PyMOL commands that place a pseudoatom at each C-alpha (Angstrom):
pseudoatom trace, name=CA, resn=UNK, resi=1, chain=A, elem=C, hetatm=0, pos=[-53.606, -9.508, -51.061]
pseudoatom trace, name=CA, resn=UNK, resi=2, chain=A, elem=C, hetatm=0, pos=[-55.255, -9.273, -54.497]
pseudoatom trace, name=CA, resn=UNK, resi=3, chain=A, elem=C, hetatm=0, pos=[-56.285, -5.879, -55.798]
pseudoatom trace, name=CA, resn=UNK, resi=4, chain=A, elem=C, hetatm=0, pos=[-59.879, -5.748, -57.045]
pseudoatom trace, name=CA, resn=UNK, resi=5, chain=A, elem=C, hetatm=0, pos=[-60.138, -5.432, -60.807]
pseudoatom trace, name=CA, resn=UNK, resi=6, chain=A, elem=C, hetatm=0, pos=[-61.549, -1.941, -61.325]
pseudoatom trace, name=CA, resn=UNK, resi=7, chain=A, elem=C, hetatm=0, pos=[-61.404, -2.115, -65.081]
pseudoatom trace, name=CA, resn=UNK, resi=8, chain=A, elem=C, hetatm=0, pos=[-63.222, -5.401, -65.371]
pseudoatom trace, name=CA, resn=UNK, resi=9, chain=A, elem=C, hetatm=0, pos=[-66.777, -5.797, -66.618]
pseudoatom trace, name=CA, resn=UNK, resi=10, chain=A, elem=C, hetatm=0, pos=[-69.567, -4.211, -64.613]
pseudoatom trace, name=CA, resn=UNK, resi=11, chain=A, elem=C, hetatm=0, pos=[-73.252, -4.924, -64.626]
pseudoatom trace, name=CA, resn=UNK, resi=12, chain=A, elem=C, hetatm=0, pos=[-75.237, -2.592, -66.867]
pseudoatom trace, name=CA, resn=UNK, resi=13, chain=A, elem=C, hetatm=0, pos=[-77.622, -1.819, -64.001]
pseudoatom trace, name=CA, resn=UNK, resi=14, chain=A, elem=C, hetatm=0, pos=[-74.670, -0.525, -61.930]
pseudoatom trace, name=CA, resn=UNK, resi=15, chain=A, elem=C, hetatm=0, pos=[-73.464, 1.690, -64.774]
pseudoatom trace, name=CA, resn=UNK, resi=16, chain=A, elem=C, hetatm=0, pos=[-76.928, 3.094, -65.464]
pseudoatom trace, name=CA, resn=UNK, resi=17, chain=A, elem=C, hetatm=0, pos=[-77.560, 3.617, -61.754]
pseudoatom trace, name=CA, resn=UNK, resi=18, chain=A, elem=C, hetatm=0, pos=[-74.342, 5.622, -61.448]
pseudoatom trace, name=CA, resn=UNK, resi=19, chain=A, elem=C, hetatm=0, pos=[-75.204, 7.635, -64.562]
pseudoatom trace, name=CA, resn=UNK, resi=20, chain=A, elem=C, hetatm=0, pos=[-78.734, 8.442, -63.405]
pseudoatom trace, name=CA, resn=UNK, resi=21, chain=A, elem=C, hetatm=0, pos=[-77.430, 9.482, -59.998]
pseudoatom trace, name=CA, resn=UNK, resi=22, chain=A, elem=C, hetatm=0, pos=[-74.737, 11.709, -61.490]
pseudoatom trace, name=CA, resn=UNK, resi=23, chain=A, elem=C, hetatm=0, pos=[-77.169, 13.404, -63.882]
pseudoatom trace, name=CA, resn=UNK, resi=24, chain=A, elem=C, hetatm=0, pos=[-80.007, 13.843, -61.375]
pseudoatom trace, name=CA, resn=UNK, resi=25, chain=A, elem=C, hetatm=0, pos=[-82.418, 11.786, -63.457]
pseudoatom trace, name=CA, resn=UNK, resi=26, chain=A, elem=C, hetatm=0, pos=[-84.004, 10.237, -60.375]
pseudoatom trace, name=CA, resn=UNK, resi=27, chain=A, elem=C, hetatm=0, pos=[-85.020, 13.655, -59.028]
pseudoatom trace, name=CA, resn=UNK, resi=28, chain=A, elem=C, hetatm=0, pos=[-86.337, 14.609, -62.457]
pseudoatom trace, name=CA, resn=UNK, resi=29, chain=A, elem=C, hetatm=0, pos=[-88.509, 11.488, -62.605]
pseudoatom trace, name=CA, resn=UNK, resi=30, chain=A, elem=C, hetatm=0, pos=[-89.733, 12.023, -59.042]
pseudoatom trace, name=CA, resn=UNK, resi=31, chain=A, elem=C, hetatm=0, pos=[-90.698, 15.645, -59.860]
pseudoatom trace, name=CA, resn=UNK, resi=32, chain=A, elem=C, hetatm=0, pos=[-92.587, 14.581, -63.014]
pseudoatom trace, name=CA, resn=UNK, resi=33, chain=A, elem=C, hetatm=0, pos=[-94.357, 11.853, -61.050]
pseudoatom trace, name=CA, resn=UNK, resi=34, chain=A, elem=C, hetatm=0, pos=[-95.324, 14.390, -58.378]
pseudoatom trace, name=CA, resn=UNK, resi=35, chain=A, elem=C, hetatm=0, pos=[-96.632, 16.848, -60.998]
pseudoatom trace, name=CA, resn=UNK, resi=36, chain=A, elem=C, hetatm=0, pos=[-98.726, 14.130, -62.653]
pseudoatom trace, name=CA, resn=UNK, resi=37, chain=A, elem=C, hetatm=0, pos=[-100.158, 13.071, -59.281]
pseudoatom trace, name=CA, resn=UNK, resi=38, chain=A, elem=C, hetatm=0, pos=[-100.934, 16.719, -58.422]
pseudoatom trace, name=CA, resn=UNK, resi=39, chain=A, elem=C, hetatm=0, pos=[-102.679, 17.344, -61.749]
pseudoatom trace, name=CA, resn=UNK, resi=40, chain=A, elem=C, hetatm=0, pos=[-104.798, 14.227, -61.257]
pseudoatom trace, name=CA, resn=UNK, resi=41, chain=A, elem=C, hetatm=0, pos=[-105.634, 15.159, -57.655]
pseudoatom trace, name=CA, resn=UNK, resi=42, chain=A, elem=C, hetatm=0, pos=[-106.752, 18.766, -58.226]
pseudoatom trace, name=CA, resn=UNK, resi=43, chain=A, elem=C, hetatm=0, pos=[-108.309, 18.265, -61.655]
pseudoatom trace, name=CA, resn=UNK, resi=44, chain=A, elem=C, hetatm=0, pos=[-108.020, 20.055, -64.966]
pseudoatom trace, name=CA, resn=UNK, resi=45, chain=A, elem=C, hetatm=0, pos=[-109.325, 23.561, -64.287]
pseudoatom trace, name=CA, resn=UNK, resi=46, chain=A, elem=C, hetatm=0, pos=[-107.399, 23.980, -61.040]
pseudoatom trace, name=CA, resn=UNK, resi=47, chain=A, elem=C, hetatm=0, pos=[-104.068, 22.482, -62.102]
pseudoatom trace, name=CA, resn=UNK, resi=48, chain=A, elem=C, hetatm=0, pos=[-103.529, 25.455, -64.441]
pseudoatom trace, name=CA, resn=UNK, resi=49, chain=A, elem=C, hetatm=0, pos=[-104.035, 27.842, -61.510]
pseudoatom trace, name=CA, resn=UNK, resi=50, chain=A, elem=C, hetatm=0, pos=[-101.386, 26.215, -59.324]
pseudoatom trace, name=CA, resn=UNK, resi=51, chain=A, elem=C, hetatm=0, pos=[-97.640, 25.720, -59.538]
pseudoatom trace, name=CA, resn=UNK, resi=52, chain=A, elem=C, hetatm=0, pos=[-95.707, 23.148, -57.551]
pseudoatom trace, name=CA, resn=UNK, resi=53, chain=A, elem=C, hetatm=0, pos=[-92.611, 24.296, -55.759]
pseudoatom trace, name=CA, resn=UNK, resi=54, chain=A, elem=C, hetatm=0, pos=[-90.004, 22.211, -54.070]
pseudoatom trace, name=CA, resn=UNK, resi=55, chain=A, elem=C, hetatm=0, pos=[-90.371, 19.702, -51.293]
pseudoatom trace, name=CA, resn=UNK, resi=56, chain=A, elem=C, hetatm=0, pos=[-88.399, 20.620, -48.183]
pseudoatom trace, name=CA, resn=UNK, resi=57, chain=A, elem=C, hetatm=0, pos=[-88.344, 18.290, -45.193]
pseudoatom trace, name=CA, resn=UNK, resi=58, chain=A, elem=C, hetatm=0, pos=[-91.513, 16.595, -46.400]
pseudoatom trace, name=CA, resn=UNK, resi=59, chain=A, elem=C, hetatm=0, pos=[-93.451, 19.834, -46.971]
pseudoatom trace, name=CA, resn=UNK, resi=60, chain=A, elem=C, hetatm=0, pos=[-94.614, 20.538, -50.515]
pseudoatom trace, name=CA, resn=UNK, resi=61, chain=A, elem=C, hetatm=0, pos=[-94.806, 24.238, -51.387]
pseudoatom trace, name=CA, resn=UNK, resi=62, chain=A, elem=C, hetatm=0, pos=[-97.601, 25.142, -53.794]
pseudoatom trace, name=CA, resn=UNK, resi=63, chain=A, elem=C, hetatm=0, pos=[-98.260, 28.561, -55.314]
pseudoatom trace, name=CA, resn=UNK, resi=64, chain=A, elem=C, hetatm=0, pos=[-101.878, 29.324, -56.182]
pseudoatom trace, name=CA, resn=UNK, resi=65, chain=A, elem=C, hetatm=0, pos=[-103.294, 32.096, -58.338]
pseudoatom trace, name=CA, resn=UNK, resi=66, chain=A, elem=C, hetatm=0, pos=[-105.767, 33.690, -55.905]
pseudoatom trace, name=CA, resn=UNK, resi=67, chain=A, elem=C, hetatm=0, pos=[-106.814, 33.661, -52.226]
pseudoatom trace, name=CA, resn=UNK, resi=68, chain=A, elem=C, hetatm=0, pos=[-110.147, 31.889, -52.768]
pseudoatom trace, name=CA, resn=UNK, resi=69, chain=A, elem=C, hetatm=0, pos=[-108.349, 28.932, -54.322]
pseudoatom trace, name=CA, resn=UNK, resi=70, chain=A, elem=C, hetatm=0, pos=[-105.846, 28.913, -51.469]
pseudoatom trace, name=CA, resn=UNK, resi=71, chain=A, elem=C, hetatm=0, pos=[-108.701, 28.735, -48.963]
pseudoatom trace, name=CA, resn=UNK, resi=72, chain=A, elem=C, hetatm=0, pos=[-110.431, 25.929, -50.845]
pseudoatom trace, name=CA, resn=UNK, resi=73, chain=A, elem=C, hetatm=0, pos=[-107.317, 23.788, -51.158]
pseudoatom trace, name=CA, resn=UNK, resi=74, chain=A, elem=C, hetatm=0, pos=[-105.918, 24.442, -47.677]
pseudoatom trace, name=CA, resn=UNK, resi=75, chain=A, elem=C, hetatm=0, pos=[-109.117, 24.290, -45.650]
pseudoatom trace, name=CA, resn=UNK, resi=76, chain=A, elem=C, hetatm=0, pos=[-111.256, 21.779, -47.510]
pseudoatom trace, name=CA, resn=UNK, resi=77, chain=A, elem=C, hetatm=0, pos=[-109.141, 19.572, -49.768]
pseudoatom trace, name=CA, resn=UNK, resi=78, chain=A, elem=C, hetatm=0, pos=[-105.765, 19.229, -48.054]
pseudoatom trace, name=CA, resn=UNK, resi=79, chain=A, elem=C, hetatm=0, pos=[-106.272, 15.703, -46.583]
pseudoatom trace, name=CA, resn=UNK, resi=80, chain=A, elem=C, hetatm=0, pos=[-107.605, 14.449, -49.927]
pseudoatom trace, name=CA, resn=UNK, resi=81, chain=A, elem=C, hetatm=0, pos=[-104.650, 15.991, -51.785]
pseudoatom trace, name=CA, resn=UNK, resi=82, chain=A, elem=C, hetatm=0, pos=[-102.113, 14.524, -49.365]
pseudoatom trace, name=CA, resn=UNK, resi=83, chain=A, elem=C, hetatm=0, pos=[-103.588, 11.047, -49.771]
pseudoatom trace, name=CA, resn=UNK, resi=84, chain=A, elem=C, hetatm=0, pos=[-103.601, 11.351, -53.567]
pseudoatom trace, name=CA, resn=UNK, resi=85, chain=A, elem=C, hetatm=0, pos=[-99.987, 12.553, -53.645]
pseudoatom trace, name=CA, resn=UNK, resi=86, chain=A, elem=C, hetatm=0, pos=[-98.801, 9.787, -51.342]
pseudoatom trace, name=CA, resn=UNK, resi=87, chain=A, elem=C, hetatm=0, pos=[-100.384, 7.125, -53.524]
pseudoatom trace, name=CA, resn=UNK, resi=88, chain=A, elem=C, hetatm=0, pos=[-99.622, 8.771, -56.876]
pseudoatom trace, name=CA, resn=UNK, resi=89, chain=A, elem=C, hetatm=0, pos=[-96.011, 9.756, -56.136]
pseudoatom trace, name=CA, resn=UNK, resi=90, chain=A, elem=C, hetatm=0, pos=[-94.565, 7.193, -53.719]
pseudoatom trace, name=CA, resn=UNK, resi=91, chain=A, elem=C, hetatm=0, pos=[-90.969, 8.206, -54.542]
pseudoatom trace, name=CA, resn=UNK, resi=92, chain=A, elem=C, hetatm=0, pos=[-91.488, 11.559, -52.778]
pseudoatom trace, name=CA, resn=UNK, resi=93, chain=A, elem=C, hetatm=0, pos=[-92.184, 11.710, -49.057]
pseudoatom trace, name=CA, resn=UNK, resi=94, chain=A, elem=C, hetatm=0, pos=[-94.791, 14.376, -48.309]
pseudoatom trace, name=CA, resn=UNK, resi=95, chain=A, elem=C, hetatm=0, pos=[-96.079, 15.095, -44.785]
pseudoatom trace, name=CA, resn=UNK, resi=96, chain=A, elem=C, hetatm=0, pos=[-97.739, 18.453, -45.412]
pseudoatom trace, name=CA, resn=UNK, resi=97, chain=A, elem=C, hetatm=0, pos=[-98.648, 20.977, -48.103]
pseudoatom trace, name=CA, resn=UNK, resi=98, chain=A, elem=C, hetatm=0, pos=[-98.025, 24.693, -47.664]
pseudoatom trace, name=CA, resn=UNK, resi=99, chain=A, elem=C, hetatm=0, pos=[-99.946, 27.042, -49.954]
pseudoatom trace, name=CA, resn=UNK, resi=100, chain=A, elem=C, hetatm=0, pos=[-99.191, 30.639, -50.864]
pseudoatom trace, name=CA, resn=UNK, resi=101, chain=A, elem=C, hetatm=0, pos=[-100.714, 33.133, -53.279]
pseudoatom trace, name=CA, resn=UNK, resi=102, chain=A, elem=C, hetatm=0, pos=[-98.446, 34.232, -56.089]
pseudoatom trace, name=CA, resn=UNK, resi=103, chain=A, elem=C, hetatm=0, pos=[-97.995, 34.694, -59.795]
pseudoatom trace, name=CA, resn=UNK, resi=104, chain=A, elem=C, hetatm=0, pos=[-98.530, 31.588, -61.889]
pseudoatom trace, name=CA, resn=UNK, resi=105, chain=A, elem=C, hetatm=0, pos=[-96.904, 31.410, -65.288]
pseudoatom trace, name=CA, resn=UNK, resi=106, chain=A, elem=C, hetatm=0, pos=[-94.342, 34.159, -64.708]
pseudoatom trace, name=CA, resn=UNK, resi=107, chain=A, elem=C, hetatm=0, pos=[-91.391, 31.791, -64.346]
pseudoatom trace, name=CA, resn=UNK, resi=108, chain=A, elem=C, hetatm=0, pos=[-89.160, 30.714, -67.231]
pseudoatom trace, name=CA, resn=UNK, resi=109, chain=A, elem=C, hetatm=0, pos=[-90.359, 27.103, -66.964]
pseudoatom trace, name=CA, resn=UNK, resi=110, chain=A, elem=C, hetatm=0, pos=[-93.973, 28.094, -67.409]
pseudoatom trace, name=CA, resn=UNK, resi=111, chain=A, elem=C, hetatm=0, pos=[-95.249, 27.622, -70.890]
pseudoatom trace, name=CA, resn=UNK, resi=112, chain=A, elem=C, hetatm=0, pos=[-98.160, 29.198, -72.699]
pseudoatom trace, name=CA, resn=UNK, resi=113, chain=A, elem=C, hetatm=0, pos=[-101.504, 28.435, -71.153]
pseudoatom trace, name=CA, resn=UNK, resi=114, chain=A, elem=C, hetatm=0, pos=[-100.221, 28.040, -67.622]
pseudoatom trace, name=CA, resn=UNK, resi=115, chain=A, elem=C, hetatm=0, pos=[-101.680, 30.399, -65.106]
pseudoatom trace, name=CA, resn=UNK, resi=116, chain=A, elem=C, hetatm=0, pos=[-105.282, 29.981, -66.171]
pseudoatom trace, name=CA, resn=UNK, resi=117, chain=A, elem=C, hetatm=0, pos=[-105.297, 33.177, -68.225]
pseudoatom trace, name=CA, resn=UNK, resi=118, chain=A, elem=C, hetatm=0, pos=[-103.982, 34.150, -71.605]
pseudoatom trace, name=CA, resn=UNK, resi=119, chain=A, elem=C, hetatm=0, pos=[-100.400, 33.307, -70.648]
pseudoatom trace, name=CA, resn=UNK, resi=120, chain=A, elem=C, hetatm=0, pos=[-99.436, 36.949, -70.198]
pseudoatom trace, name=CA, resn=UNK, resi=121, chain=A, elem=C, hetatm=0, pos=[-98.783, 38.259, -66.735]
pseudoatom trace, name=CA, resn=UNK, resi=122, chain=A, elem=C, hetatm=0, pos=[-98.361, 41.979, -66.247]
pseudoatom trace, name=CA, resn=UNK, resi=123, chain=A, elem=C, hetatm=0, pos=[-95.451, 42.865, -64.000]
pseudoatom trace, name=CA, resn=UNK, resi=124, chain=A, elem=C, hetatm=0, pos=[-96.335, 44.271, -60.617]
pseudoatom trace, name=CA, resn=UNK, resi=125, chain=A, elem=C, hetatm=0, pos=[-95.284, 47.852, -59.930]
pseudoatom trace, name=CA, resn=UNK, resi=126, chain=A, elem=C, hetatm=0, pos=[-92.007, 48.001, -58.054]
pseudoatom trace, name=CA, resn=UNK, resi=127, chain=A, elem=C, hetatm=0, pos=[-91.713, 49.848, -54.827]
pseudoatom trace, name=CA, resn=UNK, resi=128, chain=A, elem=C, hetatm=0, pos=[-88.536, 51.714, -54.193]
pseudoatom trace, name=CA, resn=UNK, resi=129, chain=A, elem=C, hetatm=0, pos=[-86.595, 51.851, -50.979]
pseudoatom trace, name=CA, resn=UNK, resi=130, chain=A, elem=C, hetatm=0, pos=[-88.215, 53.808, -48.193]
pseudoatom trace, name=CA, resn=UNK, resi=131, chain=A, elem=C, hetatm=0, pos=[-87.767, 57.457, -48.896]
pseudoatom trace, name=CA, resn=UNK, resi=132, chain=A, elem=C, hetatm=0, pos=[-86.837, 56.918, -52.534]
pseudoatom trace, name=CA, resn=UNK, resi=133, chain=A, elem=C, hetatm=0, pos=[-88.191, 59.643, -54.755]
pseudoatom trace, name=CA, resn=UNK, resi=134, chain=A, elem=C, hetatm=0, pos=[-88.960, 61.979, -51.873]
pseudoatom trace, name=CA, resn=UNK, resi=135, chain=A, elem=C, hetatm=0, pos=[-87.151, 65.125, -51.045]
pseudoatom trace, name=CA, resn=UNK, resi=136, chain=A, elem=C, hetatm=0, pos=[-85.317, 65.248, -47.803]
pseudoatom trace, name=CA, resn=UNK, resi=137, chain=A, elem=C, hetatm=0, pos=[-87.151, 66.749, -44.904]
pseudoatom trace, name=CA, resn=UNK, resi=138, chain=A, elem=C, hetatm=0, pos=[-90.611, 66.175, -46.299]
pseudoatom trace, name=CA, resn=UNK, resi=139, chain=A, elem=C, hetatm=0, pos=[-92.871, 63.361, -45.229]
pseudoatom trace, name=CA, resn=UNK, resi=140, chain=A, elem=C, hetatm=0, pos=[-95.416, 61.578, -47.392]
pseudoatom trace, name=CA, resn=UNK, resi=141, chain=A, elem=C, hetatm=0, pos=[-98.275, 63.869, -46.299]
pseudoatom trace, name=CA, resn=UNK, resi=142, chain=A, elem=C, hetatm=0, pos=[-96.448, 67.147, -46.813]
pseudoatom trace, name=CA, resn=UNK, resi=143, chain=A, elem=C, hetatm=0, pos=[-96.505, 68.757, -50.236]
for i in range(1, 143): cmd.bond("trace and resi %d" % i, "trace and resi %d" % (i + 1))
show_as sticks, trace
zoom trace
């Protein structure tokens, strides 16, 4: 029984396919394609007020800058956006879009100009654990 020659010549397409798979280049290209399709679908002023998240089980998670924009995209433009994403990014399977309100431009991948403002986002005040900062035996209404 002959042993297959593992050191013999291989097709360049096989080598590049293995390399792209190992380095995650296919996912990178699919994410860039999805971002370009999203930017084209929502338009210039709104694309800076949204941030794409990950796609889980065919559901794209999108963070938006304020509740009015969430309502507009979710209630009025969702079917249009889904159709545009399916045609503009065929490498990614998307069945639904889930929107949430959150900070845009606060992540490390966000560059200047993202978020629709001046690029600076003030940190939200942190709440401590329940009871933190209070003396024992006193409730929030007692002095």
